[in-house]
C-alpha positions as a Markdown table, in Angstrom:
| # | Residue | x | y | z |
|---|---|---|---|---|
| 1 | Met | -203.5 | -167.6 | 133.3 |
| 2 | Leu | -206.3 | -164.5 | 133.1 |
| 3 | Thr | -203.8 | -162.6 | 132.6 |
| 4 | Ile | -201.7 | -164.0 | 129.7 |
| 5 | Leu | -205.7 | -164.9 | 128.1 |
| 6 | Ala | -205.8 | -160.9 | 128.4 |
| 7 | Ile | -203.1 | -160.1 | 127.5 |
| 8 | Gly | -203.5 | -162.3 | 124.4 |
| 9 | Leu | -206.9 | -160.9 | 123.6 |
| 10 | Val | -205.4 | -157.2 | 123.1 |
| 11 | Phe | -202.7 | -159.1 | 121.1 |
| 12 | Leu | -205.7 | -161.1 | 118.7 |
| 13 | Gly | -207.8 | -157.6 | 119.1 |
| 14 | Cys | -205.0 | -155.0 | 117.8 |
| 15 | Gly | -204.1 | -157.9 | 114.8 |
| 16 | Ile | -207.8 | -157.8 | 114.1 |
| 17 | Phe | -208.1 | -154.4 | 113.7 |
| 18 | Met | -205.2 | -153.3 | 111.8 |
| 19 | Ala | -206.1 | -156.1 | 109.2 |
| 20 | His | -209.5 | -154.2 | 108.6 |
| 21 | Arg | -208.2 | -151.0 | 108.4 |
| 22 | Met | -205.7 | -152.6 | 105.5 |
| 23 | Ser | -208.3 | -154.1 | 103.9 |
| 24 | Lys | -209.8 | -150.6 | 103.6 |
| 25 | Arg | -207.1 | -149.0 | 102.2 |
| 26 | Asp | -207.0 | -148.2 | 98.2 |
| 27 | Asp | -203.8 | -146.8 | 97.9 |
| 28 | Gly | -201.2 | -149.1 | 98.9 |
| 29 | Gln | -200.3 | -147.0 | 101.9 |
| 30 | Met | -200.2 | -149.9 | 105.2 |
| 31 | Phe | -201.3 | -147.8 | 108.1 |
| 32 | Asp | -202.2 | -143.9 | 107.7 |
| 33 | Pro | -201.5 | -141.5 | 110.9 |
| 34 | Arg | -204.4 | -142.0 | 112.8 |
| 35 | Asp | -204.0 | -146.0 | 113.1 |
| 36 | Arg | -200.5 | -145.7 | 113.9 |
| 37 | Val | -201.3 | -143.9 | 116.8 |
| 38 | Ile | -204.4 | -146.0 | 117.8 |
| 39 | Ile | -202.8 | -148.9 | 117.9 |
| 40 | Thr | -199.9 | -146.9 | 119.1 |
| 41 | Leu | -201.9 | -146.5 | 122.2 |
| 42 | Ala | -204.0 | -149.8 | 123.1 |
| 43 | Val | -200.1 | -151.5 | 122.9 |
| 44 | Val | -198.4 | -148.6 | 125.5 |
| 45 | Leu | -201.8 | -149.3 | 127.9 |
| 46 | Leu | -201.9 | -153.2 | 127.6 |
| 47 | Leu | -198.2 | -152.6 | 128.9 |
| 48 | Gly | -199.0 | -150.3 | 131.8 |
| 49 | Ala | -201.9 | -152.6 | 133.1 |
| 50 | Ala | -199.7 | -155.8 | 132.8 |
| 51 | Ala | -197.0 | -154.5 | 134.4 |
| 52 | Lys | -198.5 | -154.0 | 137.4 |
| 53 | Thr | -199.8 | -158.3 | 137.4 |
| 54 | Leu | -197.0 | -159.6 | 136.1 |
| 55 | Val | -194.2 | -158.0 | 137.4 |
| 56 | Gly | -193.2 | -159.7 | 140.8 |
| 57 | Gly | -189.5 | -160.5 | 140.1 |
| 58 | Gly | -188.4 | -164.5 | 139.0 |
| 59 | Ala | -190.8 | -166.6 | 136.6 |
| 60 | Ser | -193.0 | -163.5 | 135.8 |
| 61 | Ala | -190.9 | -161.2 | 135.1 |
| 62 | Gly | -189.8 | -162.9 | 132.3 |
| 63 | Ile | -193.3 | -163.9 | 131.4 |
| 64 | Phe | -193.2 | -160.4 | 131.0 |
| 65 | Val | -190.5 | -159.7 | 129.2 |
| 66 | Leu | -191.6 | -163.0 | 126.9 |
| 67 | Val | -194.9 | -162.2 | 126.1 |
| 68 | Leu | -195.4 | -158.8 | 126.4 |
| 69 | Val | -192.1 | -156.7 | 125.6 |
| 70 | Ile | -190.7 | -158.7 | 122.6 |
| 71 | Pro | -194.6 | -158.7 | 120.2 |
| 72 | Thr | -194.4 | -155.4 | 121.2 |
| 73 | Gly | -191.4 | -153.8 | 120.1 |
| 74 | Val | -192.0 | -156.0 | 116.7 |
| 75 | Ile | -195.6 | -154.4 | 116.5 |
| 76 | Leu | -194.5 | -150.6 | 116.5 |
| 77 | Ser | -191.5 | -151.7 | 114.5 |
| 78 | Tyr | -193.7 | -152.9 | 112.0 |
| 79 | Ile | -196.0 | -150.0 | 112.4 |
| 80 | Trp | -193.6 | -146.7 | 112.3 |
| 81 | Leu | -190.1 | -148.0 | 111.1 |
| 82 | Pro | -191.1 | -147.9 | 107.7 |
| 83 | Ala | -192.8 | -144.3 | 108.1 |
| 84 | Ala | -189.2 | -143.3 | 110.1 |
| 85 | Val | -187.3 | -143.7 | 107.0 |
| 86 | Asp | -189.4 | -142.5 | 104.5 |
| 87 | Ala | -189.6 | -139.4 | 106.2 |
| 88 | Leu | -185.8 | -140.1 | 107.6 |
| 89 | Leu | -184.4 | -140.8 | 103.0 |
| 90 | Ser | -187.5 | -139.6 | 101.5 |
| 91 | Gly | -185.0 | -136.7 | 99.7 |
| 92 | Leu | -182.4 | -139.6 | 98.5 |
| 93 | Thr | -184.8 | -142.3 | 97.7 |
| 94 | Gly | -187.2 | -139.2 | 95.7 |
| 95 | Ala | -184.0 | -138.6 | 93.4 |
| 96 | Met | -183.4 | -141.9 | 92.5 |
| 97 | Thr | -187.0 | -142.9 | 91.7 |
| 98 | Gly | -188.6 | -140.0 | 90.6 |
| 99 | Gly | -191.1 | -138.9 | 94.4 |
| 100 | Asn | -193.6 | -140.8 | 95.8 |
| 101 | Gln | -195.9 | -138.3 | 94.6 |
| 102 | Pro | -198.9 | -139.2 | 93.5 |
| 103 | Val | -199.2 | -139.0 | 89.6 |
| 104 | Glu | -201.9 | -137.0 | 87.8 |
| 105 | Pro | -204.4 | -138.9 | 85.5 |
| 106 | Lys | -204.6 | -137.4 | 82.4 |
| 107 | Pro | -206.0 | -138.6 | 78.8 |
| 108 | Phe | -203.9 | -139.7 | 76.5 |
| 109 | Tyr | -204.7 | -139.7 | 72.7 |
| 110 | Phe | -201.3 | -141.2 | 71.3 |
| 111 | Arg | -203.6 | -143.8 | 70.1 |
| 112 | Ala | -205.9 | -141.3 | 68.6 |
| 113 | Leu | -202.7 | -139.5 | 66.5 |
| 114 | Ala | -201.5 | -143.0 | 66.0 |
| 115 | Met | -204.8 | -143.8 | 63.6 |
| 116 | Arg | -204.8 | -140.4 | 62.4 |
| 117 | Arg | -201.3 | -140.7 | 60.8 |
| 118 | Lys | -202.5 | -143.8 | 59.0 |
| 119 | Gly | -205.9 | -142.6 | 57.9 |
| 120 | Arg | -207.8 | -144.1 | 60.2 |
| 121 | Phe | -209.8 | -141.3 | 61.0 |
| 122 | Ser | -212.9 | -142.6 | 62.3 |
| 123 | Glu | -211.2 | -145.2 | 64.5 |
| 124 | Ala | -209.0 | -142.5 | 66.2 |
| 125 | Leu | -212.8 | -140.4 | 66.7 |
| 126 | Ala | -213.6 | -143.2 | 68.6 |
| 127 | Glu | -210.6 | -143.7 | 70.6 |
| 128 | Ile | -210.7 | -139.5 | 71.7 |
| 129 | Asp | -214.3 | -140.1 | 72.8 |
| 130 | Ala | -213.3 | -142.9 | 75.4 |
| 131 | Glu | -210.6 | -141.0 | 76.4 |
| 132 | Leu | -213.3 | -138.1 | 76.5 |
| 133 | Val | -215.6 | -140.1 | 78.7 |
| 134 | Lys | -213.4 | -141.0 | 81.1 |
| 135 | Phe | -212.4 | -136.8 | 80.8 |
| 136 | Pro | -215.9 | -135.5 | 80.1 |
| 137 | Gly | -215.7 | -131.7 | 78.6 |
| 138 | Asn | -211.1 | -131.9 | 77.9 |
| 139 | Leu | -210.0 | -129.3 | 75.6 |
| 140 | Glu | -207.3 | -131.1 | 73.8 |
| 141 | Gly | -209.5 | -134.1 | 73.0 |
| 142 | Leu | -212.6 | -131.9 | 72.1 |
| 143 | Phe | -209.8 | -129.6 | 69.8 |
| 144 | Leu | -208.1 | -132.4 | 68.4 |
| 145 | Lys | -211.9 | -134.4 | 67.6 |
| 146 | Ala | -212.7 | -131.2 | 65.3 |
| 147 | Glu | -209.9 | -130.6 | 63.5 |
| 148 | Ile | -210.1 | -134.6 | 62.4 |
| 149 | Gln | -213.7 | -133.5 | 61.4 |
| 150 | Ala | -213.2 | -130.6 | 59.4 |
| 151 | Asp | -209.6 | -131.1 | 58.0 |
| 152 | Asp | -209.3 | -135.2 | 57.6 |
| 153 | Leu | -213.2 | -135.6 | 57.0 |
| 154 | Lys | -213.8 | -132.0 | 55.6 |
| 155 | Asp | -217.2 | -131.8 | 57.9 |
| 156 | Leu | -217.2 | -128.2 | 59.2 |
| 157 | Pro | -221.1 | -128.7 | 60.6 |
| 158 | Ala | -219.6 | -131.4 | 63.1 |
| 159 | Ala | -216.6 | -129.3 | 63.5 |
| 160 | Ala | -218.9 | -126.5 | 64.7 |
| 161 | Gly | -220.5 | -128.5 | 67.1 |
| 162 | Val | -217.7 | -130.1 | 69.1 |
| 163 | Leu | -216.5 | -126.5 | 69.5 |
| 164 | Gln | -220.0 | -125.3 | 70.4 |
| 165 | Glu | -219.7 | -128.6 | 73.2 |
| 166 | Ala | -216.0 | -127.2 | 74.4 |
| 167 | Leu | -218.0 | -123.9 | 74.8 |
| 168 | Ala | -221.1 | -124.9 | 77.0 |
| 169 | Ser | -219.0 | -126.7 | 79.0 |
| 170 | Pro | -219.6 | -125.8 | 82.5 |
| 171 | Gly | -217.0 | -124.6 | 84.8 |
| 172 | Arg | -214.5 | -124.1 | 82.1 |
| 173 | Pro | -211.7 | -121.6 | 83.0 |
| 174 | Gln | -212.4 | -118.5 | 81.0 |
| 175 | Ala | -208.6 | -119.3 | 79.6 |
| 176 | Glu | -210.2 | -122.4 | 77.5 |
| 177 | Arg | -213.2 | -120.7 | 76.6 |
| 178 | Leu | -211.6 | -117.7 | 74.6 |
| 179 | Asn | -209.1 | -120.1 | 72.7 |
| 180 | Ala | -212.5 | -122.4 | 71.7 |
| 181 | Gln | -214.3 | -119.0 | 71.1 |
| 182 | Phe | -210.8 | -118.4 | 68.8 |
| 183 | Arg | -210.7 | -121.4 | 66.6 |
| 184 | Leu | -214.5 | -121.6 | 66.5 |
| 185 | Ala | -214.8 | -117.6 | 64.8 |
| 186 | Glu | -211.7 | -119.1 | 62.9 |
| 187 | Leu | -214.2 | -121.9 | 61.8 |
| 188 | Arg | -216.9 | -119.9 | 61.0 |
| 189 | Val | -215.2 | -117.2 | 59.3 |
| 190 | His | -212.5 | -118.5 | 56.9 |
| 191 | Arg | -214.1 | -122.2 | 56.2 |
| 192 | Met | -217.5 | -122.1 | 56.4 |
| 193 | Asn | -217.8 | -118.2 | 54.9 |
| 194 | Asp | -220.6 | -117.3 | 57.9 |
| 195 | Val | -218.7 | -113.9 | 58.7 |
| 196 | Pro | -222.0 | -112.9 | 60.7 |
| 197 | Ala | -221.9 | -115.7 | 63.1 |
| 198 | Gly | -218.3 | -115.8 | 63.0 |
| 199 | Lys | -218.4 | -111.5 | 63.6 |
| 200 | Ala | -220.9 | -112.2 | 66.8 |
| 201 | Leu | -218.5 | -114.4 | 68.4 |
| 202 | Leu | -215.7 | -112.0 | 68.2 |
| 203 | Glu | -218.0 | -109.2 | 69.2 |
| 204 | Thr | -218.9 | -111.4 | 72.5 |
| 205 | Ile | -215.2 | -111.8 | 72.8 |
| 206 | Leu | -215.0 | -107.8 | 73.4 |
| 207 | Glu | -218.4 | -107.9 | 75.9 |
| 208 | Glu | -217.1 | -110.6 | 78.3 |
| 209 | Asn | -213.1 | -109.5 | 78.1 |
| 210 | Pro | -212.9 | -105.6 | 77.8 |
| 211 | Asp | -209.2 | -103.7 | 78.0 |
| 212 | Thr | -207.4 | -107.0 | 77.9 |
| 213 | Glu | -205.8 | -108.7 | 75.4 |
| 214 | Ala | -208.1 | -111.1 | 74.2 |
| 215 | Ala | -209.8 | -108.0 | 73.4 |
| 216 | His | -207.4 | -106.7 | 71.5 |
| 217 | Thr | -206.7 | -109.7 | 69.5 |
| 218 | Ala | -210.7 | -110.0 | 68.5 |
| 219 | Arg | -210.8 | -106.4 | 67.4 |
| 220 | Gln | -207.7 | -107.1 | 64.6 |
| 221 | His | -210.1 | -110.0 | 63.8 |
| 222 | Leu | -213.0 | -107.7 | 63.6 |
| 223 | Ala | -210.6 | -105.4 | 61.5 |
| 224 | His | -209.5 | -107.8 | 58.5 |
| 225 | Leu | -212.8 | -109.7 | 57.5 |
| 226 | Pro | -213.7 | -110.4 | 54.3 |
| 227 | Gly | -217.1 | -108.4 | 54.3 |
| 228 | Val | -220.5 | -108.5 | 56.0 |
| 229 | Ser | -221.8 | -111.0 | 53.2 |
| 230 | Ala | -221.1 | -114.8 | 52.6 |
| 231 | Gly | -217.9 | -115.2 | 50.3 |
| 232 | Ala | -217.2 | -111.5 | 49.2 |
| 233 | Ala | -213.8 | -111.6 | 47.7 |
| 234 | Pro | -210.9 | -109.8 | 49.3 |
| 235 | Glu | -210.1 | -106.6 | 47.1 |
| 236 | Arg | -207.3 | -107.0 | 44.9 |
| 237 | Arg | -204.2 | -105.4 | 45.0 |
| 238 | Arg | -204.1 | -101.9 | 42.7 |
| 239 | Leu | -200.5 | -101.8 | 40.8 |
| 240 | Val | -199.2 | -99.3 | 38.3 |
| 241 | Val | -197.5 | -100.1 | 35.5 |
| 242 | Val | -194.6 | -97.4 | 35.2 |
| 243 | His | -193.7 | -96.6 | 31.5 |
| 244 | His | -190.4 | -98.0 | 30.0 |
| 245 | Glu | -188.7 | -98.6 | 26.4 |
| 246 | Gly | -190.2 | -101.8 | 24.7 |
| 247 | Ser | -186.8 | -103.5 | 23.3 |
| 248 | Leu | -186.8 | -107.2 | 22.4 |
| 249 | Gly | -183.2 | -107.1 | 23.7 |
| 250 | Leu | -182.0 | -106.8 | 27.2 |
| 251 | Thr | -182.2 | -103.1 | 28.4 |
| 252 | Glu | -179.7 | -101.2 | 30.7 |
| 253 | Asp | -181.9 | -102.5 | 34.0 |
| 254 | Leu | -182.1 | -105.8 | 32.5 |
| 255 | Gly | -186.0 | -105.2 | 32.2 |
| 256 | Ala | -186.3 | -104.2 | 36.9 |
| 257 | Gly | -187.7 | -101.4 | 34.6 |
| 258 | Ala | -191.2 | -103.7 | 32.9 |
| 259 | Leu | -191.8 | -105.0 | 36.9 |
| 260 | Pro | -195.0 | -103.1 | 38.2 |
| 261 | Gln | -194.4 | -100.8 | 41.1 |
| 262 | Glu | -196.7 | -100.3 | 44.2 |
| 263 | Asp | -198.5 | -96.4 | 44.0 |
| 264 | Trp | -197.4 | -96.2 | 48.0 |
| 265 | Thr | -199.4 | -93.1 | 48.1 |
| 266 | Ala | -202.6 | -94.8 | 47.5 |
| 267 | Arg | -201.9 | -98.0 | 49.4 |
| 268 | Ala | -201.1 | -94.8 | 52.4 |
| 269 | Gln | -204.4 | -93.6 | 51.8 |
| 270 | Glu | -205.8 | -96.9 | 52.0 |
| 271 | Trp | -205.1 | -97.6 | 54.9 |
| 272 | Val | -205.4 | -94.1 | 56.4 |
| 273 | Thr | -209.5 | -94.9 | 55.7 |
| 274 | His | -209.0 | -98.2 | 56.7 |
| 275 | Leu | -207.7 | -96.5 | 60.3 |
| 276 | Gly | -210.4 | -93.9 | 60.2 |
| 277 | Gln | -213.3 | -97.0 | 60.7 |
| 278 | His | -210.8 | -99.5 | 63.0 |
| 279 | Pro | -208.7 | -96.7 | 64.5 |
| 280 | Thr | -207.7 | -100.3 | 66.7 |
| 281 | Asp | -206.0 | -102.1 | 63.6 |
| 282 | Trp | -202.2 | -103.0 | 64.9 |
| 283 | Glu | -201.7 | -104.3 | 61.3 |
| 284 | Ala | -202.8 | -101.4 | 59.0 |
| 285 | Arg | -201.2 | -98.7 | 61.5 |
| 286 | Glu | -197.9 | -100.8 | 62.0 |
| 287 | Lys | -198.2 | -101.0 | 57.6 |
| 288 | Leu | -198.6 | -97.1 | 57.4 |
| 289 | Ala | -196.1 | -96.6 | 59.6 |
| 290 | Thr | -192.9 | -98.4 | 57.7 |
| 291 | Val | -194.5 | -96.4 | 54.6 |
| 292 | Tyr | -193.8 | -93.2 | 56.0 |
| 293 | Ala | -190.2 | -94.1 | 57.2 |
| 294 | Asp | -189.2 | -96.3 | 54.3 |
| 295 | His | -190.8 | -94.9 | 51.0 |
| 296 | Phe | -191.8 | -90.8 | 52.2 |
| 297 | Gln | -188.7 | -90.8 | 54.5 |
| 298 | Arg | -190.7 | -89.3 | 56.9 |
| 299 | Ile | -189.5 | -90.0 | 60.0 |
| 300 | Pro | -191.4 | -88.1 | 62.5 |
| 301 | Leu | -195.4 | -89.5 | 61.4 |
| 302 | Ala | -193.6 | -93.0 | 61.1 |
| 303 | Ile | -193.8 | -92.7 | 65.3 |
| 304 | Asp | -196.5 | -90.3 | 65.6 |
| 305 | Gln | -198.1 | -94.0 | 64.3 |
| 306 | Ile | -196.5 | -95.9 | 66.9 |
| 307 | Arg | -196.8 | -93.8 | 69.5 |
| 308 | Thr | -200.7 | -93.7 | 68.6 |
| 309 | Leu | -200.6 | -97.8 | 69.2 |
| 310 | Ile | -198.3 | -97.3 | 72.4 |
| 311 | Asp | -201.2 | -95.0 | 73.7 |
| 312 | Gln | -204.1 | -97.3 | 73.6 |
| 313 | Pro | -205.5 | -98.9 | 76.7 |
| 314 | Gly | -204.2 | -102.3 | 77.3 |
| 315 | Gln | -201.6 | -103.0 | 75.2 |
| 316 | Pro | -200.1 | -106.1 | 76.3 |
| 317 | Pro | -196.6 | -105.3 | 77.4 |
| 318 | Lys | -194.3 | -107.0 | 74.9 |
| 319 | Arg | -196.2 | -105.2 | 72.3 |
| 320 | Val | -195.1 | -101.8 | 73.4 |
| 321 | Ser | -191.8 | -103.0 | 74.6 |
| 322 | Gly | -191.4 | -103.4 | 70.8 |
| 323 | Trp | -193.1 | -100.7 | 69.7 |
| 324 | Leu | -190.6 | -98.7 | 71.7 |
| 325 | Asn | -187.6 | -100.7 | 70.5 |
| 326 | Arg | -188.7 | -99.7 | 66.7 |
| 327 | Ile | -189.4 | -96.3 | 68.3 |
| 328 | Ala | -185.8 | -96.0 | 68.8 |
| 329 | Asp | -184.4 | -97.4 | 65.4 |
| 330 | Leu | -186.4 | -95.1 | 64.1 |
| 331 | Glu | -184.6 | -92.1 | 65.9 |
| 332 | Leu | -180.8 | -93.6 | 65.0 |
| 333 | Arg | -182.1 | -93.4 | 61.9 |
| 334 | Ala | -183.2 | -89.9 | 61.4 |
| 335 | Asp | -180.1 | -88.8 | 63.2 |
| 336 | Ser | -177.3 | -90.3 | 63.1 |
| 337 | Gly | -175.7 | -87.6 | 65.4 |
| 338 | Thr | -175.7 | -86.9 | 69.3 |
| 339 | Asp | -179.6 | -85.5 | 69.0 |
| 340 | Gly | -180.9 | -89.2 | 67.7 |
| 341 | Val | -178.6 | -91.0 | 70.1 |
| 342 | Val | -180.5 | -89.2 | 72.9 |
| 343 | Lys | -183.9 | -89.6 | 71.7 |
| 344 | Ala | -182.9 | -93.5 | 71.2 |
| 345 | Arg | -182.0 | -93.4 | 74.9 |
| 346 | Ala | -185.1 | -91.8 | 76.1 |
| 347 | Ala | -187.1 | -94.7 | 74.3 |
| 348 | Leu | -185.5 | -97.5 | 75.5 |
| 349 | Glu | -185.5 | -96.0 | 79.3 |
| 350 | Glu | -189.0 | -95.8 | 78.9 |
| 351 | Ile | -188.7 | -99.7 | 78.3 |
| 352 | Gln | -187.5 | -99.5 | 82.4 |
| 353 | Thr | -189.9 | -97.4 | 83.5 |
| 354 | Arg | -192.8 | -99.1 | 82.1 |
| 355 | Tyr | -191.6 | -102.6 | 83.0 |
| 356 | Pro | -189.1 | -102.5 | 85.5 |
| 357 | Asp | -187.5 | -105.6 | 86.3 |
| 358 | Ser | -188.8 | -107.5 | 83.5 |
| 359 | Pro | -186.9 | -108.8 | 79.8 |
| 360 | Trp | -187.5 | -106.3 | 78.0 |
| 361 | Ala | -185.5 | -104.4 | 80.9 |
| 362 | Asp | -182.6 | -106.2 | 80.5 |
| 363 | Gln | -182.9 | -105.7 | 76.6 |
| 364 | Ala | -183.1 | -102.4 | 76.8 |
| 365 | Val | -180.3 | -102.3 | 79.2 |
| 366 | Asp | -178.4 | -103.7 | 76.9 |
| 367 | Arg | -179.5 | -101.9 | 73.8 |
| 368 | Leu | -178.5 | -98.5 | 76.1 |
| 369 | Ala | -174.8 | -99.7 | 76.4 |
| 370 | Ile | -174.7 | -100.3 | 72.6 |
| 371 | Leu | -176.1 | -97.2 | 72.7 |
| 372 | Gly | -173.5 | -95.5 | 75.0 |
| 373 | Arg | -170.3 | -97.4 | 72.8 |
| 374 | Ser | -172.1 | -95.1 | 69.6 |
| 375 | Glu | -171.7 | -92.3 | 71.1 |
| 376 | Arg | -168.5 | -91.8 | 72.6 |
| 377 | Ala | -167.2 | -93.5 | 69.6 |
| 378 | Lys | -168.9 | -90.4 | 67.4 |
| 379 | Thr | -166.6 | -88.1 | 69.6 |
| 380 | Pro | -164.5 | -86.8 | 67.9 |
| 381 | Thr | -160.7 | -87.4 | 69.0 |
| 382 | Pro | -158.8 | -84.0 | 69.9 |
| 383 | Thr | -155.7 | -83.5 | 67.7 |
| 384 | Leu | -152.7 | -82.9 | 68.5 |
| 385 | Lys | -149.9 | -79.9 | 66.4 |
| 386 | Ile | -146.9 | -81.6 | 66.1 |
| 387 | Gly | -143.2 | -80.0 | 65.5 |
| 388 | Ile | -142.0 | -80.1 | 61.5 |
| 389 | Tyr | -139.6 | -82.9 | 61.2 |
| 390 | Glu | -137.9 | -84.2 | 58.4 |
| 391 | Gln | -141.1 | -85.8 | 57.3 |
| 392 | Asn | -139.4 | -88.3 | 54.4 |
| 393 | Ile | -137.0 | -89.8 | 57.3 |
| 394 | Gly | -133.9 | -89.7 | 54.8 |
| 395 | Leu | -136.3 | -90.5 | 51.8 |
| 396 | Lys | -136.3 | -88.4 | 48.8 |
| 397 | Arg | -139.2 | -87.4 | 46.6 |
| 398 | Gly | -137.3 | -88.3 | 43.3 |
| 399 | Ser | -139.7 | -86.5 | 40.5 |
| 400 | Ala | -140.8 | -83.1 | 41.5 |
| 401 | Asp | -144.4 | -84.4 | 40.1 |
| 402 | Ile | -144.9 | -86.4 | 44.1 |
| 403 | Pro | -146.4 | -83.6 | 45.9 |
| 404 | Asn | -144.6 | -82.3 | 48.8 |
| 405 | Pro | -146.3 | -83.5 | 51.5 |
| 406 | Asp | -145.3 | -80.3 | 53.4 |
| 407 | Pro | -144.2 | -77.0 | 51.3 |
| 408 | Glu | -143.4 | -74.9 | 53.4 |
| 409 | Ala | -140.8 | -76.6 | 54.8 |
| 410 | Gly | -139.4 | -75.5 | 51.4 |
| 411 | Gly | -137.6 | -79.7 | 51.0 |
| 412 | Gly | -135.8 | -80.3 | 47.2 |
| 413 | Pro | -136.0 | -82.8 | 45.8 |
């Protein structure tokens, strides 16, 4: 009788332990691996101790099976069966239910965007602030808030303050910080006409990120600032009107001669002067190369300008591969013969050498295949001299005015 009481107390203790552990869990799981191991060891030890006492034959064996073995099997099945089924069928059930991985919490700005579309900007800002309380410093929310303040409410200082808050958030990744810096610089320069403040931000990006794509982008912005004084007006493009014959009626060229023509020599000189001050300006050097190639027909000068861009340190691979493709195009324009194809092939092979196993190398391979076919197409086909036979095939010229295809044959009309 005492043995049965002891067994009951052990089972009661296991039940209390399981209930306590389940009440402490917040993730919806019944047991963790440690709980399963502890309960299993307790039950096994109980079986071992009870077996020595109750196994004596007859009624004792029946009591042992009835009181211990069946409840023990139920408890162990309750503990281990769900975990075993989940481990065996997790692939199948995950494919149907999307898996059991925990969902990463993230802010939702759908309500704020809906409020903004309805023109309820104050309510949209309130929704954004509610999400920012849950997720402090979330860059998406701060950008959306600054956008509403700048574009919808026209409160530029408040928008700048929000972007400053994004920059001041501790532990922010460098990519997010750069994004906020460029947005604030654009707001300062183009919306608030505070060019010195925007210039200072761009110079900060240069100092913090030397020889990176962000630094090249900052140099591009610095090269195209409207001026050191706030509110400086952009320079007006100079146009030269060519001399044309005045007429009330339509002229032969339908008035095309009266259209203003660009003075490309002056424009090229402006870009040369600009590049003397900002030698890393991609846009100006690309435009200068286009003028050399399209308007002056000076392909080598255009290629030199593009080579200058390629040789600058830290250039992004995507841009370098694009410039090398452009060099290949220019080489084909300069010489459509075999020499042009060879030089274009060298430019495309340089892409493969610089960036092997990349999408740009695969594109170069495709272009090289096309160049190979065009090169074979330009190879002259040898002509075979065929003997002189009756060329009219039974037809007569009919008239002496029709030239004889082979006068030496001496065929008459």
